[in-house]
C-alpha positions as CSV (number, residue, x, y, z in Angstrom):
1,X,97.1,82.1,169.6
2,X,94.9,83.0,166.6
3,X,91.3,81.9,166.5
4,X,90.4,78.9,164.3
5,X,88.1,81.1,162.2
6,X,86.8,84.6,161.9
7,X,83.4,85.5,160.5
8,X,83.3,88.4,158.1
9,X,79.5,89.0,157.6
10,X,79.8,91.5,154.6
11,X,83.0,90.7,152.7
12,X,82.3,92.9,149.7
13,X,81.9,96.0,151.9
14,X,84.7,95.3,154.3
15,X,87.6,97.8,153.9
16,X,90.2,95.3,155.3
17,X,89.5,92.9,152.4
18,X,91.5,93.5,149.2
19,X,90.2,92.0,145.9
20,X,92.7,91.3,143.2
21,X,89.9,91.0,140.7
22,X,86.2,92.0,140.7
23,X,84.6,91.1,144.0
24,X,82.3,88.2,143.7
25,X,79.4,87.0,145.9
26,X,80.2,84.1,148.1
27,X,82.4,83.2,151.0
28,X,85.8,84.4,152.0
29,X,88.3,82.1,153.7
30,X,91.8,82.8,154.8
31,X,94.2,80.0,155.9
32,X,97.2,80.4,158.1
33,X,100.2,78.8,156.4
34,X,103.2,77.8,158.5
35,X,106.5,76.5,157.2
36,X,110.0,76.4,158.7
37,X,112.0,77.1,155.6
38,X,112.1,76.8,151.8
39,X,115.8,76.9,151.5
40,X,116.1,73.1,150.9
41,X,115.7,71.2,147.7
42,X,113.0,69.0,149.2
43,X,110.9,72.0,150.2
44,X,111.2,73.4,146.6
45,X,110.2,70.0,145.1
46,X,107.3,69.7,147.5
47,X,106.1,73.2,146.5
48,X,106.4,72.3,142.8
49,X,104.5,69.0,143.4
50,X,101.8,70.9,145.3
51,X,101.4,73.4,142.5
52,X,101.0,70.6,140.0
53,X,98.4,68.9,142.2
54,X,96.5,72.2,142.6
55,X,96.6,72.9,138.9
56,X,95.2,69.4,138.2
57,X,92.4,69.9,140.8
58,X,91.6,73.3,139.2
59,X,91.4,71.8,135.7
60,X,89.0,69.1,137.0
61,X,86.9,71.7,138.7
62,X,86.7,73.8,135.5
63,X,85.6,70.7,133.6
64,X,82.9,70.1,136.2
65,X,81.7,73.7,135.8
66,X,81.4,73.2,132.0
67,X,79.5,70.0,132.5
68,X,77.2,71.7,135.1
69,X,76.5,74.6,132.8
70,X,75.5,72.2,130.0
71,X,72.8,70.5,132.2
């Protein structure tokens, strides 16, 4: 069984961490994802719906960032 969390005190200097873009200061969090299969139409639709939801949340977050920068 995996631990619920692992603390990485210095993420930027940790060799095991790969950055797809420029490393940024802040926290690092990895989440274990488990699924049985994605071979069914329902699973595909759930993934598409989740992607739409995540994109909407990201859009709202970006709007909040712009508002925060203006204040």
